[in-house]
C-alpha positions as CSV (number, residue, x, y, z in Angstrom):
1,M,-35.4,-26.5,-73.7
2,T,-31.7,-25.6,-74.1
3,Y,-32.1,-22.2,-74.5
4,V,-34.3,-22.7,-71.0
5,F,-31.7,-24.7,-69.7
6,K,-28.8,-22.1,-70.2
7,L,-30.8,-19.1,-68.8
8,L,-31.5,-20.9,-65.9
9,K,-27.9,-21.6,-65.6
10,G,-27.4,-18.1,-66.1
11,F,-29.7,-16.7,-63.4
12,L,-27.1,-19.1,-61.2
13,L,-24.6,-18.3,-62.0
14,V,-25.4,-14.6,-61.5
15,A,-27.1,-15.7,-58.0
16,V,-23.9,-17.3,-56.8
17,I,-21.9,-14.1,-57.9
18,I,-24.0,-11.9,-55.9
19,G,-23.5,-14.1,-52.8
20,I,-20.5,-14.1,-52.7
21,A,-20.2,-10.7,-53.6
22,F,-23.0,-10.0,-50.4
23,F,-20.8,-11.8,-48.1
24,M,-17.1,-10.3,-48.5
25,I,-18.7,-6.7,-48.5
26,T,-20.2,-8.1,-45.4
27,R,-17.1,-9.3,-44.2
28,I,-15.6,-5.9,-45.3
29,F,-17.6,-3.9,-43.2
30,Q,-18.6,-6.4,-40.5
31,S,-17.6,-4.7,-36.6
32,P,-14.4,-7.0,-35.4
33,P,-15.5,-9.1,-32.4
34,P,-14.6,-7.4,-29.2
35,P,-10.7,-8.5,-27.7
36,T,-10.9,-10.8,-24.8
37,P,-10.7,-9.2,-22.1
38,T,-6.4,-9.7,-20.0
39,V,-7.4,-10.0,-16.2
40,I,-4.0,-9.5,-14.7
41,Q,-3.4,-10.8,-11.6
42,D,-2.9,-7.5,-8.8
43,D,0.1,-9.4,-6.3
44,R,1.2,-6.6,-4.1
45,P,0.2,-6.6,-0.8
46,S,-2.7,-4.4,0.4
47,V,-2.2,-1.8,2.8
48,E,-3.3,-3.8,6.0
49,E,-1.0,-6.3,5.0
50,F,2.0,-3.8,4.6
51,I,1.0,-2.5,8.6
52,G,0.6,-6.1,9.7
53,L,4.8,-7.0,8.4
54,I,6.0,-3.9,10.4
55,A,3.4,-3.4,13.0
56,E,4.8,-5.7,15.8
57,T,7.9,-4.3,15.5
58,A,6.9,-0.7,15.1
59,R,4.9,-1.4,18.6
60,Q,8.3,-2.7,20.2
61,L,10.5,-0.1,18.9
62,A,8.0,2.7,20.1
63,A,7.3,1.4,23.8
64,E,11.5,1.2,23.7
65,N,12.3,4.6,22.5
66,D,9.5,6.8,23.6
67,L,7.8,7.1,20.5
68,Y,4.3,6.7,19.1
69,A,4.1,3.7,17.0
70,S,1.0,4.8,15.2
71,V,2.9,7.8,13.9
72,M,5.7,5.5,13.0
73,I,3.4,3.3,10.8
74,A,2.0,5.7,9.2
75,Q,4.7,7.6,8.4
76,A,6.1,3.7,6.7
77,I,3.5,3.7,4.6
78,L,3.4,7.3,3.4
79,E,6.9,7.5,3.0
80,S,7.1,3.8,1.2
81,N,3.8,3.6,-0.5
82,S,3.2,0.2,1.4
83,G,6.3,-0.9,0.5
84,Q,5.8,-0.6,-3.2
85,S,8.2,1.9,-3.7
86,G,11.8,1.3,-5.4
87,L,13.0,3.3,-2.7
88,S,11.3,0.7,0.0
89,T,11.8,-2.7,-1.8
90,A,14.5,-4.7,-1.7
91,P,18.0,-4.4,-2.5
92,N,17.0,-0.7,-0.5
93,H,14.0,-1.1,2.4
94,N,14.1,2.4,3.6
95,L,10.9,2.7,4.5
96,F,10.8,6.4,6.1
97,G,12.8,8.0,3.3
98,M,15.9,9.1,5.1
99,K,18.4,10.2,3.5
100,G,22.1,9.7,3.3
101,R,23.6,6.5,4.1
102,Y,23.8,3.7,6.4
103,Q,26.9,1.5,6.9
104,N,28.4,3.2,4.0
105,N,25.4,2.3,2.2
106,A,23.1,4.8,-0.2
107,V,21.3,4.6,-3.3
108,S,20.7,7.6,-5.7
109,L,17.0,8.6,-6.4
110,E,14.9,11.0,-7.5
111,T,12.8,13.4,-5.2
112,S,9.9,15.9,-4.9
113,E,11.3,19.0,-2.8
114,D,8.3,21.0,-1.3
115,D,9.5,24.9,-0.9
116,G,7.1,25.1,2.6
117,T,4.5,26.6,0.3
118,G,3.4,23.5,-1.5
119,K,5.6,24.3,-4.6
120,L,7.5,21.0,-5.4
121,T,10.9,20.8,-6.8
122,T,13.1,17.7,-8.1
123,I,15.8,16.6,-7.1
124,I,18.3,13.7,-7.1
125,A,19.6,12.3,-3.9
126,E,21.6,9.8,-1.6
127,F,19.1,7.3,0.5
128,R,20.2,5.4,2.6
129,K,20.1,1.6,1.8
130,Y,19.4,-1.3,4.7
131,P,19.8,-5.1,4.5
132,S,15.8,-5.4,5.7
133,Y,13.1,-3.3,7.0
134,E,13.8,-4.0,11.2
135,A,17.1,-2.3,9.8
136,S,15.4,1.0,8.7
137,M,13.0,1.3,11.5
138,K,15.9,0.7,14.0
139,D,17.5,3.5,12.3
140,Y,14.2,5.7,12.8
141,A,13.6,4.9,15.6
142,N,17.4,6.3,16.6
143,L,17.2,8.9,14.8
144,L,14.1,10.7,16.2
145,R,15.1,9.8,19.5
146,N,18.8,10.9,19.2
147,G,18.5,13.6,17.3
148,V,21.2,14.5,15.1
149,S,24.1,15.7,15.8
150,W,23.8,19.3,16.0
151,D,20.8,19.4,18.0
152,K,20.5,15.8,20.4
153,N,17.1,16.8,21.1
154,F,15.7,18.4,17.4
155,Y,12.7,15.4,17.3
156,A,11.6,15.8,21.0
157,G,8.4,17.2,19.9
158,A,7.4,14.3,18.6
159,W,8.2,12.2,21.8
160,K,4.9,10.6,23.8
161,S,7.1,12.3,27.0
162,N,6.3,15.7,25.3
163,T,2.8,15.1,23.4
164,T,-0.6,14.3,25.0
165,A,-1.5,12.6,21.3
166,Y,0.0,11.5,18.6
167,L,-1.7,14.7,17.1
168,E,0.9,17.2,18.3
169,A,3.4,14.5,17.5
170,T,2.5,14.5,13.6
171,K,1.8,18.4,13.9
172,F,5.9,18.5,15.2
173,L,6.8,16.1,12.0
174,T,5.6,18.6,9.4
175,G,8.4,20.7,8.8
176,S,11.0,19.3,11.0
177,Y,11.2,15.6,9.0
178,A,9.1,16.1,5.9
179,T,8.9,19.9,3.8
180,D,5.5,18.4,2.9
181,S,3.4,21.0,4.0
182,S,0.6,18.7,3.9
183,Y,2.0,16.3,6.3
184,Q,0.1,16.4,9.5
185,E,-3.0,15.9,7.6
186,K,-1.9,12.8,5.4
187,L,-0.6,11.2,8.7
188,N,-3.5,11.4,10.7
189,A,-6.1,10.3,7.8
190,L,-4.1,7.6,7.5
191,I,-3.8,6.6,11.6
192,A,-7.8,7.5,11.6
193,K,-8.0,5.4,8.2
194,Y,-6.4,2.3,9.8
195,D,-7.3,2.8,12.9
196,L,-3.2,2.7,14.1
197,Q,-3.4,3.9,17.6
198,Q,-4.2,0.8,18.8
199,Y,-0.1,0.2,18.2
200,D,0.4,2.4,20.8
201,T,-0.4,0.7,23.6
202,P,0.7,-3.2,24.6
203,I,-1.4,-6.0,24.1
204,K,-3.7,-7.6,26.8
205,Q,-5.6,-10.9,25.3
206,K,-4.4,-12.8,21.8
207,Q,-6.7,-15.4,21.2
208,T,-6.9,-17.7,17.5
209,I,-10.5,-18.6,16.1
210,T,-10.7,-21.2,13.0
211,V,-13.2,-19.5,10.5
212,A,-16.1,-21.3,10.3
213,D,-18.0,-22.7,7.1
214,G,-20.0,-19.6,5.5
215,D,-17.9,-16.9,8.2
216,S,-17.3,-13.6,6.8
217,L,-14.7,-11.3,8.2
218,T,-17.6,-8.5,8.7
219,H,-19.1,-11.2,10.6
220,I,-16.2,-12.0,12.9
221,A,-15.5,-8.4,13.2
222,E,-18.9,-8.2,14.9
223,T,-18.9,-10.8,17.0
224,Y,-15.3,-9.8,18.7
225,N,-16.3,-6.2,18.2
226,V,-12.9,-5.6,15.9
227,K,-12.9,-3.6,12.7
228,I,-12.3,-5.5,9.7
229,T,-9.4,-3.5,8.9
230,S,-7.6,-4.9,12.1
231,L,-8.5,-8.4,11.2
232,K,-6.6,-7.8,8.1
233,Q,-3.5,-6.5,9.3
234,W,-3.6,-8.6,12.2
235,N,-3.3,-11.9,10.0
236,Q,-1.8,-10.0,7.0
237,L,-4.2,-11.0,4.7
238,R,-4.8,-9.5,1.0
239,S,-8.2,-9.3,0.5
240,D,-11.8,-9.9,2.7
241,R,-11.4,-13.7,1.3
242,I,-10.7,-16.4,4.2
243,E,-11.8,-19.9,4.2
244,A,-13.3,-22.9,6.6
245,G,-10.8,-23.9,8.7
246,Q,-8.2,-21.0,8.0
247,Q,-6.9,-19.4,11.8
248,L,-7.2,-16.0,12.9
249,N,-5.6,-13.6,15.1
250,I,-7.3,-11.8,17.5
251,Y,-5.5,-9.2,19.3
252,H,-7.8,-7.1,22.5
253,Y,-5.8,-4.0,24.1
């Protein structure tokens, strides 16, 4: 009997050892659990939000200086990456990539220059530094309207009075304002995508509506015969999300 007991005890010990060994081997070769995904909150403004921030200033300055607000806004989007480039953010506020000094203030940064054939060269250049977006936009309008020291009409090809459509202005600015050989195509694409021509004419009517329960930007755009991108610009919306009770501005031209 003692012999049987010892035999069973030996079997039990072996089973425990085998179980522990199997558990350890399984743990070693088992794939680790997938990491918990990290949700990164993107706090950067949308393109429409950026447009809404500068659009009315652009409309006013363009009307005062015989320019196209649509072209001005498109250039600001392109040159500043919708206000996200190092040159356009505080404390520089340079929306148009304008070189030189503004009231003796400047910042030196790397930039790429196109030789006219699409070949790019990186250089260090001095860019104007502004106290605000508005100052940058006024300086841009002044440059296009009053030209450069050796030619006051240097940018006359971009004036409304000398063109029949914004397409002629963007064509003229390619090579004269920017060295990018595809500058015109980029500006035209932005103007079309975001319906920027709406800023080339005065506002005829403005109304404010209150978002109803269950409303969406799509439904509101269809109801008032406007575009979703315009709704987002007019109200500086970062996304398509709206809430009941929220007030939205709607413009008619």
